[in-house]
Structures are given as C-alpha cells and as structure tokens.
C-alpha positions in Angstrom: -18.0 47.9 76.0 -14.7 49.5 77.6 -13.8 52.8 77.3 -10.6 53.7 75.2 -7.5 55.6 75.6 -5.5 55.9 72.5 -1.7 55.8 72.6 0.4 58.0 70.2 1.1 55.0 68.3 -2.5 54.2 67.8 -3.1 57.8 66.6 -0.2 57.7 64.2 -1.4 54.1 62.8 -4.8 55.5 62.4 -3.5 58.9 60.5 -1.4 56.7 58.1 -4.2 54.4 57.3 -6.3 57.6 56.8 -3.7 59.0 54.2 -4.2 55.5 52.2 -7.9 55.7 52.8 -8.1 59.0 50.8 -6.1 57.8 48.1 -9.3 57.5 45.9 -9.7 61.1 45.9 -6.6 61.8 44.2 -7.9 61.1 40.7 -10.5 63.8 41.2 -8.3 66.5 43.2 -5.7 66.3 40.5 -8.2 67.8 38.0 -7.4 71.3 39.9 -3.8 71.1 38.4 -5.0 70.7 34.8 -6.7 73.3 32.6 -10.0 72.2 33.4 -11.8 71.8 36.7 -14.9 69.9 35.6 -18.2 68.7 37.2 -21.0 67.0 35.3 -23.7 68.7 37.0 -23.8 72.0 35.2 -24.2 69.9 31.9 -26.0 66.8 33.1 -27.8 67.5 36.3 -30.5 69.7 38.0 -31.7 70.2 41.5 -35.3 71.3 42.4 -36.6 72.6 45.8 -39.7 74.3 47.1 -37.5 77.6 47.0 -35.5 77.4 44.0 -33.3 75.5 41.2 -29.4 74.8 41.0 -27.4 72.5 39.3 -27.1 70.3 42.6 -27.7 70.4 46.2 -24.3 71.7 47.2 -24.7 74.9 44.9 -24.5 77.9 47.2 -27.3 79.8 45.3 -30.8 78.6 44.3 -32.2 80.5 41.2 -35.7 81.7 41.4 -36.0 81.1 37.6 -38.3 78.4 36.6 -36.5 75.1 35.9 -36.3 75.3 32.0 -35.4 79.2 31.8 -32.6 78.4 34.2 -31.3 75.6 32.0 -31.1 78.2 29.1 -30.1 80.9 31.0 -26.7 82.7 31.2 -25.8 81.9 34.9 -25.5 78.1 34.2 -23.4 79.0 30.8 -21.3 81.2 32.8 -20.7 78.3 35.3 -19.8 76.1 32.4 -17.5 78.5 31.0 -15.5 79.0 34.4 -15.0 75.5 34.9 -13.9 75.0 31.1 -11.2 77.8 32.0 -9.9 76.0 35.1 -11.9 78.3 37.6 -13.8 77.0 40.4 -17.2 79.1 40.4 -17.8 80.7 43.8 -21.2 78.7 44.0 -19.2 75.5 43.9 -16.6 76.3 46.6 -18.4 73.9 49.2 -17.4 70.8 46.9 -13.9 72.2 46.7 -13.5 72.7 50.4 -14.4 69.2 50.9 -12.0 67.9 48.5 -9.4 69.8 49.8 -10.1 68.1 53.3 -10.0 64.8 51.8 -13.6 64.3 52.3 -15.9 62.9 49.5 -18.1 65.6 47.7 -21.2 66.0 45.9 -18.9 66.7 42.6 -17.2 63.1 43.1 -20.2 61.3 43.8 -22.2 62.7 40.9 -19.1 62.1 38.6 -19.2 58.5 39.6 -23.0 58.3 38.9 -22.5 59.8 35.4 -19.5 57.6 34.5 -21.7 54.6 35.7 -24.8 55.6 33.5 -22.3 56.3 30.6 -21.0 52.7 30.8 -24.7 51.7 30.6 -25.1 53.8 27.5 -27.8 56.0 29.1 -25.9 59.2 28.8 -22.8 60.7 27.0 -20.8 63.0 29.2 -20.6 66.4 27.6 -18.5 69.4 27.8 -20.5 71.8 25.2 -22.4 75.1 26.0 -25.6 73.8 24.1 -29.0 73.5 25.7 -29.9 69.9 26.7 -32.2 68.6 29.2 -30.6 67.1 32.2 -30.6 63.5 32.5 -29.8 63.6 36.4 -32.5 65.2 38.7 -32.4 65.7 42.4 -35.9 66.8 43.5 -37.1 67.9 47.0 -40.5 68.7 46.1 -41.9 69.1 49.6 -41.0 69.4 53.3 -43.7 66.9 54.4 -42.4 64.6 56.9 -43.5 62.1 59.4 -40.8 62.8 61.6 -39.0 65.8 63.4 -35.3 64.8 63.6 -32.9 66.6 65.9 -30.4 67.2 63.1 -32.9 68.4 60.5 -34.9 71.8 60.3 -38.0 73.1 59.6 -36.9 73.6 55.9 -37.1 70.1 55.2 -39.6 68.8 57.9 -43.0 70.4 58.3 -43.3 68.6 61.7 -40.6 70.8 62.9 -42.1 73.9 61.5 -45.2 73.3 63.4 -43.0 72.9 66.5 -41.3 75.8 65.7 -44.3 77.8 65.5 -45.6 76.6 69.0 -42.1 77.2 70.5 -40.5 80.3 68.7 -37.4 80.3 71.4 -36.3 77.3 69.2 -35.3 79.7 66.4 -31.7 80.1 67.5 -31.2 76.5 66.8 -31.8 76.9 63.2 -29.1 79.2 61.9 -28.4 77.5 58.8 -32.1 77.9 57.7 -33.0 81.0 59.6 -34.8 83.0 56.9 -37.4 80.2 56.6 -37.5 79.7 60.2 -38.5 83.3 60.9 -40.9 83.5 57.9 -42.7 80.4 59.8 -42.8 82.5 63.2 -43.5 86.3 62.0 -46.1 85.4 59.2 -47.7 82.3 60.7 -47.1 80.8 57.2 -48.0 77.0 56.8 -44.8 75.4 57.5 -45.8 72.8 54.7 -43.8 73.9 51.7 -44.1 72.3 48.1 -43.6 73.3 44.5 -46.4 75.2 42.7 -48.1 73.7 39.8 -46.3 75.7 37.2 -42.9 74.5 38.3 -44.0 70.9 38.9 -45.4 70.8 35.2 -41.8 71.8 33.9 -40.4 69.2 36.2 -42.9 66.8 34.5 -41.2 67.5 31.1 -37.8 67.4 32.4 -38.3 64.2 34.3 -39.5 62.6 31.1 -36.1 63.3 29.4 -34.1 62.1 32.2 -32.3 59.0 33.1 -31.8 59.1 36.8 -34.3 60.5 39.3 -33.4 61.4 42.9 -36.0 62.0 45.5 -35.3 63.3 48.8 -37.7 65.3 51.1 -39.2 65.6 53.6 -40.2 62.3 53.2 -40.9 61.4 49.7 -42.8 58.2 50.3 -45.9 60.2 51.8 -45.7 63.0 49.3 -48.5 62.8 46.5 -46.6 65.2 44.2 -43.8 62.3 44.1 -46.4 59.3 44.1 -48.1 60.9 41.2 -44.9 61.6 39.1 -43.9 58.0 39.5 -47.1 56.9 38.3 -47.1 59.2 35.3 -43.7 57.9 34.2 -44.9 54.4 34.6 -48.3 54.8 32.7 -46.2 56.5 30.1 -44.1 53.4 30.0 -41.1 55.5 30.5 -40.0 54.1 34.0 -38.2 51.1 32.5 -35.8 53.3 31.1 -34.8 55.3 34.1 -32.9 54.6 37.4 -34.9 55.7 40.5 -33.1 56.8 43.7 -35.3 57.5 46.8 -34.2 58.6 50.4 -36.6 57.2 53.2 -36.8 57.2 56.7 -38.7 53.6 56.2 -41.6 54.5 58.4 -44.1 54.8 55.4 -42.9 51.8 53.3 -45.6 49.2 52.2 -46.0 46.9 49.3 -47.5 49.3 47.0 -45.0 51.7 47.1 -42.3 48.9 46.6 -44.3 47.8 43.6 -43.7 51.3 42.0 -40.2 51.2 42.9 -39.5 48.0 41.0 -41.0 49.3 37.8 -37.9 51.2 37.2 -34.8 50.0 35.2 -32.9 50.3 38.5 -34.0 51.2 42.0 -31.4 52.7 44.7 -33.2 52.8 48.0 -31.2 54.8 50.7 -32.6 54.0 54.1 -31.9 56.8 56.8 -31.1 54.9 59.9 -29.3 56.9 62.6 -29.2 54.5 65.4 -31.6 51.7 66.6 -34.4 51.1 69.0 -34.5 53.8 71.8 -31.7 55.9 70.0 -33.5 56.1 66.8 -36.7 56.9 68.7 -34.8 59.8 70.7 -32.9 61.3 67.5 -35.4 60.8 65.1 -38.3 61.9 66.7 -41.6 60.4 65.4 -39.9 57.0 64.8 -41.6 53.5 65.7 -38.6 51.5 65.8 -40.4 48.1 65.5 -42.4 49.2 62.4 -39.1 50.8 60.8 -37.4 47.3 61.5 -40.4 45.3 59.8 -40.1 47.6 56.9 -36.3 47.1 56.3 -37.2 43.4 56.1 -39.9 44.4 53.3 -37.5 46.4 51.4 -34.9 43.3 51.9 -37.2 40.8 50.7 -37.9 42.9 47.5 -34.3 43.4 46.6 -33.7 39.6 47.1 -36.6 38.7 44.9 -35.6 41.1 42.2 -32.0 40.3 42.4 -32.1 36.5 42.4 -30.8 35.9 39.0 -28.0 38.0 39.5 -24.5 38.6 41.1 -24.8 40.1 44.8 -24.1 43.6 43.5 -25.1 43.6 39.6 -29.0 43.2 40.4 -31.6 46.0 39.3 -32.1 46.8 43.1 -29.6 48.0 45.6 -30.2 49.4 49.2 -27.8 51.5 51.1 -28.1 52.1 54.7 -27.2 55.8 55.3 -26.2 56.7 58.8 -25.8 60.6 59.6 -23.2 60.5 62.5 -24.0 63.2 65.1 -23.2 63.9 68.6 -26.0 61.5 69.6 -25.6 58.6 67.1 -22.0 58.4 67.9 -22.6 57.3 71.5 -24.5 54.1 70.4 -22.5 53.3 67.1 -21.4 49.7 67.8 -24.8 48.5 68.3 -25.8 50.3 65.1 -23.0 48.9 63.4 -23.9 45.4 64.9 -27.4 45.8 63.5 -26.2 46.9 60.0 -24.1 43.7 59.7 -27.2 41.7 60.2 -28.8 43.5 57.5 -25.6 42.9 55.1 -26.0 39.2 56.2 -29.5 38.8 55.1 -29.9 41.4 52.4 -26.5 42.7 51.4 -27.2 46.3 52.2 -24.4 48.6 51.5 -23.5 51.4 54.1 -22.6 55.2 53.9 -21.6 57.3 56.7 -21.5 61.1 56.8 -20.7 63.4 59.8 -23.2 65.9 60.7 -21.7 69.4 60.4 -24.9 71.4 60.9 -26.6 72.3 63.2 -23.1 72.9 64.5 -24.1 72.1 68.2 -24.5 68.4 66.8 -21.1 68.1 65.3 -19.8 65.2 67.2 -16.1 66.6 67.1 -17.2 69.6 70.0 -18.1 66.7 72.4 -16.3 66.8 75.8 -15.9 65.0 78.9 -17.6 61.5 79.3 -19.4 62.1 76.1 -16.2 62.3 74.0 -14.5 59.3 75.9 -17.7 57.3 75.2 -17.6 58.6 71.2 -14.1 57.5 71.1 -14.7 54.1 72.3 -17.8 53.7 70.2 -15.8 54.6 67.0 -12.8 52.8 67.4 -14.7 49.3 68.4 -16.7 50.1 65.3 -13.9 50.4 63.0 -12.6 47.3 64.6 -15.7 45.3 64.0 -16.1 46.4 60.1 -12.5 45.6 59.5 -12.8 42.1 60.9 -15.6 41.6 58.7 -13.9 42.9 55.8 -10.8 40.6 56.5 -13.2 37.6 56.0 -15.5 38.7 53.4 -13.8 40.1 50.2 -17.3 41.4 48.8 -18.0 43.3 52.1 -14.6 44.6 51.6 -15.0 46.2 48.1 -17.6 48.7 49.3 -16.9 49.3 53.2 -13.5 51.0 52.8 -15.0 54.4 52.5 -17.1 54.0 55.8 -14.0 52.8 57.6 -12.0 55.8 56.3 -14.9 58.3 57.5 -14.8 56.7 60.9 -10.9 56.8 61.2 -11.0 60.7 60.2 -13.6 60.9 63.1 -11.4 59.2 65.5 -8.4 61.1 64.6 -10.7 64.3 65.1 -11.8 63.2 68.6 -8.2 62.5 69.7 -7.2 66.1 68.9 -7.3 68.8 71.6 -9.2 71.0 69.3 -11.8 71.6 72.0 -14.9 74.1 71.8 -16.4 74.9 75.1 -19.0 77.1 73.6 -20.3 74.7 71.2 -20.3 71.7 73.8 -22.4 74.1 76.0 -24.8 74.8 73.0 -25.2 71.2 72.6 -26.1 70.5 76.2 -28.4 73.2 76.5 -30.1 72.3 73.1 -30.5 68.6 74.5 -32.0 69.6 77.5 -34.4 72.2 75.8 -35.6 69.5 73.4 -35.8 67.0 76.0 -38.1 69.1 78.2 -40.3 70.2 75.0 -40.6 66.5 73.9 -40.7 64.6 77.2 -37.6 62.7 76.6 -34.3 62.1 78.6 -31.0 61.8 77.2 -29.7 60.3 80.5 -32.5 57.4 80.2 -31.3 56.8 76.8 -27.7 56.8 76.8 -26.8 56.1 80.3 -25.0 59.2 81.9 -25.3 62.7 82.5 -24.2 65.3 79.7 -22.6 67.6 82.5 -20.0 64.8 83.5 
C-alpha cells in the first residue's frame, strides 16, 4: 500500500465530514443545557468487579460496600439527586469529558441500550429515588485470562500478573493500575483475582432480577463463576427473559459455550480482534490465530442458524467485531478491515472501533517518523475501503458510520503537529523491552525499524 501525504484540502474535507459525523451526539450533549443531566446507570445499572462496585465501568470510584448495600446507600442516592438537579457528579466526569470532545461515551452507550430495552417492554426508564434492583449488569468477576495483551494490565489478565511477578521492572508500564501491580510484586499475591463467595451470592440475587447481563474479563468463557451463573439462570428458566452480552477473545469458544449463549432471549457477542495473523499473535500475546479464525466461523454459523427466520439485524443473535486501535494495530489496519468485510459478507458482523488511550505509550497519536506515516496511510485507505462498501450496501451504511467517524477523528489527529517525543520514546522502549522478554520482533511483524 502506498504511503500517503494529505493535502490541506484533504484535511479540511475530513474535518468537515467529522463535524457531520458527530451530529449524533447532539441529542445527548444538549441535555447539559437543560435542568437535568441524566444517565440511566445510577437508576438501572450496576458494575461489579473483583475490587468494588459502581453504577458503571466509567465511574471514577469503586465502592467497597457489598452490591445490595451500595444500591440502597447514600452515595448512589446523592448521585441521582445531583443529576436531577442538573449537576454532573464528579465520579461521572470521564463521560462528560468524552462527550465534550465529540467522542461516544459510556453514558450514551447505556442510554441507547436502556431505550432499546424499554421499546421491548423489558424496563421502564425511571427518575425516582426509590430502591430497585438494577436491570443492566456489567460484571468482571475475574481477571482469569488466556492472553497477555500489550494494551492490557494485570488487573484484567492474570497472565500479565504472572509476567510482572517474574519481571518487576515492568511495573513502570502499568501506571493506571499501579496499586494492584505493586501488590502483586511486593506481597507476592496470587495474580488471579475473583469476587468472593459472599459478593457472588448477592450478584446471583441481582442477576435473577436483571434484564441485561454483560460479562467482560479477563476472558469470561474460561471462568467457572461465569459459566455457573449462566447455568443457574438457565436451570431456573430465567435465561429466556434476559439479554446476554459477552466480550470474548474467541480462543476458548466451543459448541457447548455457544449452546449456553443461545438459551438467552437475545445474545450479543463482542469479539475482540485487534489485528489478524502475525499482528494478532504479536499484540494479543497467547493468540493462536488459526484457532480464532475457526472459532469466529463457529460463532458466525450459530448466528446464521438462530437468525435464519429474521431480517438481517432483527434476529436474537448479534455479533460485533471490536477493534481496540493502538500504536500496533493501526499499522496493519487495512488488512484487518479487509478481513472484517469477509466476516460481514458471510455472517453480517457489525464493527466497533475504539482508540487505546492507556497505557499512554500505546496511544497512536504519539507515533512519529515512519510509524506515523504508515499509520496515516493505513487509516486513510481503511476509511476509503469502508466508504466504498457503504456506498453500495445500504444495510452496511446503517451501522458503519460511527466507525468511519472514529477513523476520521484519528486521521485528523495524526495530521496535526501535536507530537510528543517523550511518549514515542516510551513506546519504543516498551516495545523493545517486551520483544526481548517474549522473544518477539516488531520489525519482523511490521517490516520496519521503529527508530526510523
């Protein structure tokens, strides 16, 4: 693929398109000018991890209270009162900042989900201060994982925890989760985290009342607590009235897991694919690409079978390919998008793209030299590829706009002169450090030297 130099006219055109693409945020951002700043999650949601409880995953503070105690407590009540009085709670600042930058936030994502559940008569959106069991649950019950991705941390992968214990000098790369990383090193604690039995019992009670269950990890498909909870709901006959959403790296997918998924009223599978082939095996350490490729076909075949009596996007099973765009994956983005289009043609998978912000050394906006030139070309031609398909496929065009908008934002960022030599130097050092540790080679995978 040829390298690309954008003219000023190209830049201005992309900027104009980006303004248009961000229009979908207006409905939500206008709320800030009204009396009420509303998010559904304090009323309808809960987020459970191995270290605490919150209304959602973007909440800045995790409570150490037990799940039901938190739901009935003053902290949550005060958040509700703040929103109803038009104030953005300090714990919700991350979403507010995202929206001010024109980026899709967790608040907006869950607002859309709640509205869809209300349209299906599964919930009624509330604004009261009474206690209710949440209908939308996001659960990270363990950091058990079969991969050690470069964009991840020991908080979410016990394999990274084991690697950190053996190589304490890696601590400097885990700034966002430094406290947990230090405990793993200093106290020699088991890097495998999972919720305790008392908390899990309360989660079972809450899950029985919920309408939408969302499991992330770690890797939920290999975690016994997740499988046991799914089986519990299936045995009680409750699965048929609930939606199931699950993130998976696809390495452990098998027919038995998919049979459980298909027991639920609706199943939304988000497959994390950050590159293909050698790029996937480099960035998502532990990947066996051929096995993942085969498992994606298993998921696609299940989707097509369950949806055969429905319109393309109205069936009970949906599959979204989620791409976390980092300083690595952007360098082979075009091949990844070609692969995605094959999945779309065969199975009608949708696509979501998010930019990696942390760890900061993997934020692609800091790329320089040959890496930056290559990233711009990859993003430009990927936009062109997706737009051409959208022009000839109306169904595809319905959902791909957000991803195109995200890529246009990225291209504008790469065209700016906002370079950070320190962060790029950290990226190079991190890459060489991990290459040596894992017996990998950036140059052999991507075909150039990072110091160029």
